[in-house]
PDB file as gemmi writes it, atoms N, CA and C in Angstrom:
CRYST1    1.000    1.000    1.000  90.00  90.00  90.00 P 1                      
ATOM      1  N   MET A   1       0.834  -1.173   0.000  1.00  0.00           N  
ATOM      2  CA  MET A   1       0.000   0.000   0.000  1.00  0.00           C  
ATOM      3  C   MET A   1       0.884   1.245   0.000  1.00  0.00           C  
ATOM      4  N   SER A   2       0.435   2.241  -0.698  1.00  0.00           N  
ATOM      5  CA  SER A   2       1.197   3.469  -0.821  1.00  0.00           C  
ATOM      6  C   SER A   2       1.210   4.258   0.485  1.00  0.00           C  
ATOM      7  N   ARG A   3       2.318   4.891   0.744  1.00  0.00           N  
ATOM      8  CA  ARG A   3       2.435   5.716   1.943  1.00  0.00           C  
ATOM      9  C   ARG A   3       2.314   7.201   1.611  1.00  0.00           C  
ATOM     10  N   SER A   4       1.928   7.506   0.415  1.00  0.00           N  
ATOM     11  CA  SER A   4       1.829   8.906   0.031  1.00  0.00           C  
ATOM     12  C   SER A   4       0.566   9.535   0.608  1.00  0.00           C  
ATOM     13  N   PHE A   5       0.617  10.835   0.797  1.00  0.00           N  
ATOM     14  CA  PHE A   5      -0.526  11.577   1.305  1.00  0.00           C  
ATOM     15  C   PHE A   5      -0.498  12.968   0.705  1.00  0.00           C  
ATOM     16  N   LYS A   6      -1.600  13.658   0.819  1.00  0.00           N  
ATOM     17  CA  LYS A   6      -1.713  15.004   0.279  1.00  0.00           C  
ATOM     18  C   LYS A   6      -0.837  15.955   1.077  1.00  0.00           C  
ATOM     19  N   LYS A   7      -0.239  16.909   0.382  1.00  0.00           N  
ATOM     20  CA  LYS A   7       0.633  17.872   1.045  1.00  0.00           C  
ATOM     21  C   LYS A   7      -0.157  18.936   1.791  1.00  0.00           C  
ATOM     22  N   SER A   8      -1.359  19.236   1.318  1.00  0.00           N  
ATOM     23  CA  SER A   8      -2.210  20.193   2.016  1.00  0.00           C  
ATOM     24  C   SER A   8      -3.565  19.536   2.254  1.00  0.00           C  
ATOM     25  N   PRO A   9      -4.170  19.760   3.429  1.00  0.00           N  
ATOM     26  CA  PRO A   9      -5.452  19.105   3.749  1.00  0.00           C  
ATOM     27  C   PRO A   9      -6.606  19.740   2.977  1.00  0.00           C  
ATOM     28  N   ALA A  10      -6.851  19.238   1.779  1.00  0.00           N  
ATOM     29  CA  ALA A  10      -7.889  19.818   0.928  1.00  0.00           C  
ATOM     30  C   ALA A  10      -8.785  18.721   0.380  1.00  0.00           C  
ATOM     31  N   TRP A  11     -10.052  19.066   0.219  1.00  0.00           N  
ATOM     32  CA  TRP A  11     -11.032  18.176  -0.399  1.00  0.00           C  
ATOM     33  C   TRP A  11     -11.610  18.923  -1.581  1.00  0.00           C  
ATOM     34  N   THR A  12     -11.489  18.339  -2.763  1.00  0.00           N  
ATOM     35  CA  THR A  12     -12.006  18.984  -3.959  1.00  0.00           C  
ATOM     36  C   THR A  12     -13.369  18.411  -4.283  1.00  0.00           C  
ATOM     37  N   GLU A  13     -14.302  19.289  -4.531  1.00  0.00           N  
ATOM     38  CA  GLU A  13     -15.675  18.888  -4.820  1.00  0.00           C  
ATOM     39  C   GLU A  13     -15.868  18.963  -6.325  1.00  0.00           C  
ATOM     40  N   GLN A  14     -15.762  17.831  -7.005  1.00  0.00           N  
ATOM     41  CA  GLN A  14     -15.865  17.793  -8.454  1.00  0.00           C  
ATOM     42  C   GLN A  14     -16.946  16.834  -8.924  1.00  0.00           C  
ATOM     43  N   ARG A  15     -17.865  16.490  -8.053  1.00  0.00           N  
ATOM     44  CA  ARG A  15     -18.865  15.498  -8.424  1.00  0.00           C  
ATOM     45  C   ARG A  15     -20.262  16.078  -8.603  1.00  0.00           C  
ATOM     46  N   THR A  16     -20.404  17.392  -8.534  1.00  0.00           N  
ATOM     47  CA  THR A  16     -21.722  17.980  -8.733  1.00  0.00           C  
ATOM     48  C   THR A  16     -22.067  17.925 -10.214  1.00  0.00           C  
ATOM     49  N   PRO A  17     -23.337  17.838 -10.547  1.00  0.00           N  
ATOM     50  CA  PRO A  17     -23.720  17.751 -11.963  1.00  0.00           C  
ATOM     51  C   PRO A  17     -23.245  18.935 -12.801  1.00  0.00           C  
ATOM     52  N   ASN A  18     -23.231  20.133 -12.233  1.00  0.00           N  
ATOM     53  CA  ASN A  18     -22.787  21.290 -13.012  1.00  0.00           C  
ATOM     54  C   ASN A  18     -21.313  21.201 -13.371  1.00  0.00           C  
ATOM     55  N   ALA A  19     -20.481  20.784 -12.436  1.00  0.00           N  
ATOM     56  CA  ALA A  19     -19.048  20.675 -12.701  1.00  0.00           C  
ATOM     57  C   ALA A  19     -18.782  19.577 -13.722  1.00  0.00           C  
ATOM     58  N   ILE A  20     -19.469  18.462 -13.601  1.00  0.00           N  
ATOM     59  CA  ILE A  20     -19.288  17.358 -14.551  1.00  0.00           C  
ATOM     60  C   ILE A  20     -19.715  17.790 -15.945  1.00  0.00           C  
ATOM     61  N   TRP A  21     -20.846  18.475 -16.048  1.00  0.00           N  
ATOM     62  CA  TRP A  21     -21.345  18.923 -17.342  1.00  0.00           C  
ATOM     63  C   TRP A  21     -20.383  19.930 -17.977  1.00  0.00           C  
ATOM     64  N   ALA A  22     -19.885  20.873 -17.191  1.00  0.00           N  
ATOM     65  CA  ALA A  22     -18.984  21.898 -17.723  1.00  0.00           C  
ATOM     66  C   ALA A  22     -17.673  21.275 -18.201  1.00  0.00           C  
ATOM     67  N   LYS A  23     -17.142  20.318 -17.468  1.00  0.00           N  
ATOM     68  CA  LYS A  23     -15.909  19.662 -17.887  1.00  0.00           C  
ATOM     69  C   LYS A  23     -16.118  18.843 -19.157  1.00  0.00           C  
ATOM     70  N   ARG A  24     -17.283  18.216 -19.265  1.00  0.00           N  
ATOM     71  CA  ARG A  24     -17.586  17.457 -20.459  1.00  0.00           C  
ATOM     72  C   ARG A  24     -17.688  18.379 -21.682  1.00  0.00           C  
ATOM     73  N   GLN A  25     -18.314  19.549 -21.499  1.00  0.00           N  
ATOM     74  CA  GLN A  25     -18.428  20.506 -22.596  1.00  0.00           C  
ATOM     75  C   GLN A  25     -17.058  21.018 -23.013  1.00  0.00           C  
ATOM     76  N   ALA A  26     -16.159  21.262 -22.057  1.00  0.00           N  
ATOM     77  CA  ALA A  26     -14.813  21.722 -22.379  1.00  0.00           C  
ATOM     78  C   ALA A  26     -14.044  20.649 -23.149  1.00  0.00           C  
ATOM     79  N   ALA A  27     -14.178  19.397 -22.734  1.00  0.00           N  
ATOM     80  CA  ALA A  27     -13.493  18.310 -23.426  1.00  0.00           C  
ATOM     81  C   ALA A  27     -14.019  18.150 -24.845  1.00  0.00           C  
ATOM     82  N   LYS A  28     -15.336  18.297 -25.020  1.00  0.00           N  
ATOM     83  CA  LYS A  28     -15.914  18.214 -26.360  1.00  0.00           C  
ATOM     84  C   LYS A  28     -15.404  19.337 -27.254  1.00  0.00           C  
ATOM     85  N   ALA A  29     -15.303  20.540 -26.706  1.00  0.00           N  
ATOM     86  CA  ALA A  29     -14.835  21.678 -27.501  1.00  0.00           C  
ATOM     87  C   ALA A  29     -13.406  21.458 -27.974  1.00  0.00           C  
ATOM     88  N   VAL A  30     -12.560  20.900 -27.119  1.00  0.00           N  
ATOM     89  CA  VAL A  30     -11.170  20.658 -27.499  1.00  0.00           C  
ATOM     90  C   VAL A  30     -11.080  19.530 -28.522  1.00  0.00           C  
ATOM     91  N   ARG A  31     -11.849  18.463 -28.311  1.00  0.00           N  
ATOM     92  CA  ARG A  31     -11.795  17.336 -29.248  1.00  0.00           C  
ATOM     93  C   ARG A  31     -12.334  17.698 -30.626  1.00  0.00           C  
ATOM     94  N   ARG A  32     -13.354  18.542 -30.669  1.00  0.00           N  
ATOM     95  CA  ARG A  32     -13.984  18.887 -31.944  1.00  0.00           C  
ATOM     96  C   ARG A  32     -13.276  20.010 -32.688  1.00  0.00           C  
ATOM     97  N   PHE A  33     -12.284  20.612 -32.080  1.00  0.00           N  
ATOM     98  CA  PHE A  33     -11.548  21.688 -32.729  1.00  0.00           C  
ATOM     99  C   PHE A  33     -10.741  21.094 -33.872  1.00  0.00           C  
ATOM    100  N   THR A  34     -10.954  21.592 -35.081  1.00  0.00           N  
ATOM    101  CA  THR A  34     -10.361  20.968 -36.260  1.00  0.00           C  
ATOM    102  C   THR A  34      -8.978  21.507 -36.601  1.00  0.00           C  
ATOM    103  N   ALA A  35      -8.661  22.722 -36.238  1.00  0.00           N  
ATOM    104  CA  ALA A  35      -7.354  23.284 -36.558  1.00  0.00           C  
ATOM    105  C   ALA A  35      -6.280  22.686 -35.653  1.00  0.00           C  
ATOM    106  N   ASP A  36      -5.044  22.997 -35.967  1.00  0.00           N  
ATOM    107  CA  ASP A  36      -3.922  22.457 -35.211  1.00  0.00           C  
ATOM    108  C   ASP A  36      -3.684  23.297 -33.961  1.00  0.00           C  
ATOM    109  N   ILE A  37      -3.434  22.642 -32.854  1.00  0.00           N  
ATOM    110  CA  ILE A  37      -3.101  23.329 -31.612  1.00  0.00           C  
ATOM    111  C   ILE A  37      -1.580  23.368 -31.536  1.00  0.00           C  
ATOM    112  N   SER A  38      -1.011  24.560 -31.732  1.00  0.00           N  
ATOM    113  CA  SER A  38       0.448  24.674 -31.810  1.00  0.00           C  
ATOM    114  C   SER A  38       1.107  24.601 -30.437  1.00  0.00           C  
ATOM    115  N   ASN A  39       0.557  25.319 -29.482  1.00  0.00           N  
ATOM    116  CA  ASN A  39       1.128  25.334 -28.136  1.00  0.00           C  
ATOM    117  C   ASN A  39       0.350  24.354 -27.259  1.00  0.00           C  
ATOM    118  N   GLY A  40       1.008  23.719 -26.331  1.00  0.00           N  
ATOM    119  CA  GLY A  40       0.344  22.742 -25.488  1.00  0.00           C  
ATOM    120  C   GLY A  40      -0.748  23.322 -24.604  1.00  0.00           C  
ATOM    121  N   LYS A  41      -0.627  24.597 -24.223  1.00  0.00           N  
ATOM    122  CA  LYS A  41      -1.607  25.230 -23.350  1.00  0.00           C  
ATOM    123  C   LYS A  41      -2.674  25.997 -24.133  1.00  0.00           C  
ATOM    124  N   TRP A  42      -2.611  25.959 -25.434  1.00  0.00           N  
ATOM    125  CA  TRP A  42      -3.522  26.750 -26.245  1.00  0.00           C  
ATOM    126  C   TRP A  42      -4.960  26.249 -26.169  1.00  0.00           C  
ATOM    127  N   TYR A  43      -5.141  25.008 -25.746  1.00  0.00           N  
ATOM    128  CA  TYR A  43      -6.487  24.451 -25.642  1.00  0.00           C  
ATOM    129  C   TYR A  43      -7.338  25.239 -24.665  1.00  0.00           C  
ATOM    130  N   ARG A  44      -6.731  25.946 -23.741  1.00  0.00           N  
ATOM    131  CA  ARG A  44      -7.486  26.722 -22.754  1.00  0.00           C  
ATOM    132  C   ARG A  44      -8.298  27.844 -23.388  1.00  0.00           C  
ATOM    133  N   LYS A  45      -7.892  28.296 -24.550  1.00  0.00           N  
ATOM    134  CA  LYS A  45      -8.605  29.387 -25.210  1.00  0.00           C  
ATOM    135  C   LYS A  45      -9.860  28.902 -25.932  1.00  0.00           C  
ATOM    136  N   LEU A  46     -10.049  27.618 -26.038  1.00  0.00           N  
ATOM    137  CA  LEU A  46     -11.212  27.084 -26.743  1.00  0.00           C  
ATOM    138  C   LEU A  46     -12.466  27.096 -25.889  1.00  0.00           C  
ATOM    139  N   TYR A  47     -12.327  27.057 -24.606  1.00  0.00           N  
ATOM    140  CA  TYR A  47     -13.471  27.019 -23.692  1.00  0.00           C  
ATOM    141  C   TYR A  47     -13.161  27.898 -22.491  1.00  0.00           C  
ATOM    142  N   CYS A  48     -14.129  28.670 -22.072  1.00  0.00           N  
ATOM    143  CA  CYS A  48     -13.920  29.602 -20.962  1.00  0.00           C  
ATOM    144  C   CYS A  48     -13.741  28.828 -19.647  1.00  0.00           C  
ATOM    145  N   PRO A  49     -12.597  28.968 -18.988  1.00  0.00           N  
ATOM    146  CA  PRO A  49     -12.380  28.214 -17.749  1.00  0.00           C  
ATOM    147  C   PRO A  49     -13.238  28.701 -16.584  1.00  0.00           C  
ATOM    148  N   TRP A  50     -13.837  29.869 -16.717  1.00  0.00           N  
ATOM    149  CA  TRP A  50     -14.686  30.371 -15.645  1.00  0.00           C  
ATOM    150  C   TRP A  50     -15.995  29.602 -15.565  1.00  0.00           C  
ATOM    151  N   ASN A  51     -16.334  28.849 -16.596  1.00  0.00           N  
ATOM    152  CA  ASN A  51     -17.555  28.057 -16.593  1.00  0.00           C  
ATOM    153  C   ASN A  51     -17.402  26.759 -15.809  1.00  0.00           C  
ATOM    154  N   ILE A  52     -16.182  26.373 -15.512  1.00  0.00           N  
ATOM    155  CA  ILE A  52     -15.930  25.152 -14.758  1.00  0.00           C  
ATOM    156  C   ILE A  52     -15.759  25.525 -13.291  1.00  0.00           C  
ATOM    157  N   CYS A  53     -16.557  24.920 -12.425  1.00  0.00           N  
ATOM    158  CA  CYS A  53     -16.508  25.227 -10.995  1.00  0.00           C  
ATOM    159  C   CYS A  53     -15.778  24.102 -10.269  1.00  0.00           C  
ATOM    160  N   ASP A  54     -14.582  24.380  -9.815  1.00  0.00           N  
ATOM    161  CA  ASP A  54     -13.818  23.429  -9.008  1.00  0.00           C  
ATOM    162  C   ASP A  54     -13.670  24.020  -7.623  1.00  0.00           C  
ATOM    163  N   TYR A  55     -14.424  23.505  -6.700  1.00  0.00           N  
ATOM    164  CA  TYR A  55     -14.352  24.004  -5.333  1.00  0.00           C  
ATOM    165  C   TYR A  55     -13.322  23.211  -4.563  1.00  0.00           C  
ATOM    166  N   ARG A  56     -12.646  23.870  -3.675  1.00  0.00           N  
ATOM    167  CA  ARG A  56     -11.640  23.236  -2.844  1.00  0.00           C  
ATOM    168  C   ARG A  56     -11.857  23.695  -1.408  1.00  0.00           C  
ATOM    169  N   PHE A  57     -11.961  22.734  -0.506  1.00  0.00           N  
ATOM    170  CA  PHE A  57     -12.206  23.023   0.895  1.00  0.00           C  
ATOM    171  C   PHE A  57     -10.987  22.605   1.709  1.00  0.00           C  
ATOM    172  N   TYR A  58     -10.552  23.478   2.600  1.00  0.00           N  
ATOM    173  CA  TYR A  58      -9.416  23.200   3.472  1.00  0.00           C  
ATOM    174  C   TYR A  58      -9.909  23.050   4.913  1.00  0.00           C  
ATOM    175  N   LYS A  59      -9.390  22.044   5.584  1.00  0.00           N  
ATOM    176  CA  LYS A  59      -9.718  21.856   6.994  1.00  0.00           C  
ATOM    177  C   LYS A  59      -8.567  21.101   7.651  1.00  0.00           C  
ATOM    178  N   THR A  60      -8.041  21.656   8.711  1.00  0.00           N  
ATOM    179  CA  THR A  60      -6.969  20.980   9.424  1.00  0.00           C  
ATOM    180  C   THR A  60      -7.559  19.953  10.385  1.00  0.00           C  
ATOM    181  N   LYS A  61      -6.699  19.122  10.906  1.00  0.00           N  
ATOM    182  CA  LYS A  61      -7.124  18.093  11.853  1.00  0.00           C  
ATOM    183  C   LYS A  61      -7.690  18.732  13.121  1.00  0.00           C  
ATOM    184  N   GLN A  62      -7.062  19.797  13.573  1.00  0.00           N  
ATOM    185  CA  GLN A  62      -7.526  20.486  14.778  1.00  0.00           C  
ATOM    186  C   GLN A  62      -8.914  21.104  14.562  1.00  0.00           C  
ATOM    187  N   GLN A  63      -9.157  21.644  13.369  1.00  0.00           N  
ATOM    188  CA  GLN A  63     -10.473  22.199  13.072  1.00  0.00           C  
ATOM    189  C   GLN A  63     -11.541  21.117  13.072  1.00  0.00           C  
ATOM    190  N   ALA A  64     -11.217  19.943  12.525  1.00  0.00           N  
ATOM    191  CA  ALA A  64     -12.176  18.839  12.493  1.00  0.00           C  
ATOM    192  C   ALA A  64     -12.521  18.383  13.915  1.00  0.00           C  
ATOM    193  N   ILE A  65     -11.521  18.298  14.776  1.00  0.00           N  
ATOM    194  CA  ILE A  65     -11.760  17.887  16.160  1.00  0.00           C  
ATOM    195  C   ILE A  65     -12.584  18.937  16.900  1.00  0.00           C  
ATOM    196  N   GLN A  66     -12.259  20.206  16.675  1.00  0.00           N  
ATOM    197  CA  GLN A  66     -12.998  21.283  17.336  1.00  0.00           C  
ATOM    198  C   GLN A  66     -14.454  21.321  16.878  1.00  0.00           C  
ATOM    199  N   GLU A  67     -14.702  21.118  15.584  1.00  0.00           N  
ATOM    200  CA  GLU A  67     -16.078  21.072  15.089  1.00  0.00           C  
ATOM    201  C   GLU A  67     -16.848  19.917  15.708  1.00  0.00           C  
ATOM    202  N   TRP A  68     -16.178  18.785  15.889  1.00  0.00           N  
ATOM    203  CA  TRP A  68     -16.833  17.625  16.490  1.00  0.00           C  
ATOM    204  C   TRP A  68     -17.178  17.896  17.955  1.00  0.00           C  
ATOM    205  N   GLU A  69     -16.267  18.562  18.671  1.00  0.00           N  
ATOM    206  CA  GLU A  69     -16.507  18.844  20.082  1.00  0.00           C  
ATOM    207  C   GLU A  69     -17.634  19.846  20.296  1.00  0.00           C  
ATOM    208  N   THR A  70     -17.793  20.785  19.378  1.00  0.00           N  
ATOM    209  CA  THR A  70     -18.803  21.835  19.538  1.00  0.00           C  
ATOM    210  C   THR A  70     -20.062  21.576  18.723  1.00  0.00           C  
ATOM    211  N   SER A  71     -20.141  20.457  18.040  1.00  0.00           N  
ATOM    212  CA  SER A  71     -21.277  20.166  17.166  1.00  0.00           C  
ATOM    213  C   SER A  71     -22.523  19.782  17.964  1.00  0.00           C  
ATOM    214  N   ARG A  72     -23.672  20.143  17.405  1.00  0.00           N  
ATOM    215  CA  ARG A  72     -24.953  19.758  18.014  1.00  0.00           C  
ATOM    216  C   ARG A  72     -25.662  18.689  17.194  1.00  0.00           C  
ATOM    217  N   TRP A  73     -25.061  18.259  16.101  1.00  0.00           N  
ATOM    218  CA  TRP A  73     -25.688  17.273  15.228  1.00  0.00           C  
ATOM    219  C   TRP A  73     -25.581  15.883  15.831  1.00  0.00           C  
ATOM    220  N   ALA A  74     -26.655  15.123  15.738  1.00  0.00           N  
ATOM    221  CA  ALA A  74     -26.679  13.769  16.312  1.00  0.00           C  
ATOM    222  C   ALA A  74     -25.682  12.854  15.624  1.00  0.00           C  
ATOM    223  N   ARG A  75     -25.511  13.024  14.316  1.00  0.00           N  
ATOM    224  CA  ARG A  75     -24.577  12.181  13.573  1.00  0.00           C  
ATOM    225  C   ARG A  75     -23.150  12.395  14.071  1.00  0.00           C  
ATOM    226  N   ASP A  76     -22.783  13.657  14.329  1.00  0.00           N  
ATOM    227  CA  ASP A  76     -21.437  13.939  14.814  1.00  0.00           C  
ATOM    228  C   ASP A  76     -21.247  13.459  16.249  1.00  0.00           C  
ATOM    229  N   LEU A  77     -22.283  13.570  17.061  1.00  0.00           N  
ATOM    230  CA  LEU A  77     -22.167  13.150  18.461  1.00  0.00           C  
ATOM    231  C   LEU A  77     -22.062  11.638  18.586  1.00  0.00           C  
ATOM    232  N   ALA A  78     -22.587  10.908  17.616  1.00  0.00           N  
ATOM    233  CA  ALA A  78     -22.533   9.449  17.669  1.00  0.00           C  
ATOM    234  C   ALA A  78     -21.141   8.921  17.328  1.00  0.00           C  
ATOM    235  N   MET A  79     -20.302   9.760  16.741  1.00  0.00           N  
ATOM    236  CA  MET A  79     -18.962   9.337  16.346  1.00  0.00           C  
ATOM    237  C   MET A  79     -17.983   9.526  17.497  1.00  0.00           C  
ATOM    238  N   THR A  80     -16.991   8.659  17.554  1.00  0.00           N  
ATOM    239  CA  THR A  80     -15.930   8.818  18.541  1.00  0.00           C  
ATOM    240  C   THR A  80     -14.851   9.734  17.971  1.00  0.00           C  
ATOM    241  N   ARG A  81     -13.926  10.116  18.825  1.00  0.00           N  
ATOM    242  CA  ARG A  81     -12.839  10.998  18.383  1.00  0.00           C  
ATOM    243  C   ARG A  81     -11.994  10.324  17.303  1.00  0.00           C  
ATOM    244  N   GLU A  82     -11.733   9.029  17.447  1.00  0.00           N  
ATOM    245  CA  GLU A  82     -10.947   8.294  16.454  1.00  0.00           C  
ATOM    246  C   GLU A  82     -11.670   8.233  15.112  1.00  0.00           C  
ATOM    247  N   GLU A  83     -12.994   8.054  15.166  1.00  0.00           N  
ATOM    248  CA  GLU A  83     -13.774   8.020  13.925  1.00  0.00           C  
ATOM    249  C   GLU A  83     -13.758   9.375  13.227  1.00  0.00           C  
ATOM    250  N   VAL A  84     -13.794  10.439  13.993  1.00  0.00           N  
ATOM    251  CA  VAL A  84     -13.743  11.778  13.409  1.00  0.00           C  
ATOM    252  C   VAL A  84     -12.396  12.010  12.737  1.00  0.00           C  
ATOM    253  N   ILE A  85     -11.332  11.609  13.394  1.00  0.00           N  
ATOM    254  CA  ILE A  85      -9.995  11.771  12.822  1.00  0.00           C  
ATOM    255  C   ILE A  85      -9.836  10.904  11.581  1.00  0.00           C  
ATOM    256  N   ASP A  86     -10.369   9.687  11.617  1.00  0.00           N  
ATOM    257  CA  ASP A  86     -10.285   8.807  10.450  1.00  0.00           C  
ATOM    258  C   ASP A  86     -11.088   9.365   9.281  1.00  0.00           C  
ATOM    259  N   GLU A  87     -12.253   9.933   9.542  1.00  0.00           N  
ATOM    260  CA  GLU A  87     -13.060  10.524   8.474  1.00  0.00           C  
ATOM    261  C   GLU A  87     -12.368  11.752   7.887  1.00  0.00           C  
ATOM    262  N   TRP A  88     -11.746  12.559   8.740  1.00  0.00           N  
ATOM    263  CA  TRP A  88     -11.000  13.714   8.250  1.00  0.00           C  
ATOM    264  C   TRP A  88      -9.857  13.253   7.349  1.00  0.00           C  
ATOM    265  N   ALA A  89      -9.134  12.222   7.787  1.00  0.00           N  
ATOM    266  CA  ALA A  89      -8.020  11.715   6.992  1.00  0.00           C  
ATOM    267  C   ALA A  89      -8.509  11.143   5.666  1.00  0.00           C  
ATOM    268  N   LYS A  90      -9.665  10.513   5.689  1.00  0.00           N  
ATOM    269  CA  LYS A  90     -10.223   9.929   4.471  1.00  0.00           C  
ATOM    270  C   LYS A  90     -10.510  10.999   3.422  1.00  0.00           C  
ATOM    271  N   TRP A  91     -11.107  12.110   3.827  1.00  0.00           N  
ATOM    272  CA  TRP A  91     -11.503  13.141   2.868  1.00  0.00           C  
ATOM    273  C   TRP A  91     -10.435  14.181   2.610  1.00  0.00           C  
ATOM    274  N   TYR A  92      -9.599  14.487   3.593  1.00  0.00           N  
ATOM    275  CA  TYR A  92      -8.682  15.611   3.462  1.00  0.00           C  
ATOM    276  C   TYR A  92      -7.211  15.249   3.362  1.00  0.00           C  
ATOM    277  N   LYS A  93      -6.786  14.113   3.864  1.00  0.00           N  
ATOM    278  CA  LYS A  93      -5.358  13.832   3.922  1.00  0.00           C  
ATOM    279  C   LYS A  93      -4.890  12.731   2.970  1.00  0.00           C  
ATOM    280  N   ARG A  94      -5.630  11.623   2.937  1.00  0.00           N  
ATOM    281  CA  ARG A  94      -5.195  10.504   2.087  1.00  0.00           C  
ATOM    282  C   ARG A  94      -5.498  10.774   0.629  1.00  0.00           C  
ATOM    283  N   LYS A  95      -4.720  10.170  -0.216  1.00  0.00           N  
ATOM    284  CA  LYS A  95      -4.935  10.310  -1.664  1.00  0.00           C  
ATOM    285  C   LYS A  95      -5.942   9.298  -2.140  1.00  0.00           C  
TER     286      LYS A  95                                                      
END                                                                             
């Protein structure tokens, strides 16, 4: 098993229907472009990158523990401290 981990505790939200649709439209625009792409980065000019929404959320381990301690949600209260840390690592730290 790999021992690699993310360098910064971030979770990227790329599974919403709007983000998936926008990325698909950008890929179609690049694939359907008939002229030659001279520069490797020139494909960015074919589709407006502002239409693609890539959200990134940052949360440190200490913030996750503090949110769990001060939370009023039943789901969070049912979890133990180890489970909270494991869930944080699952979404924010591990690749």
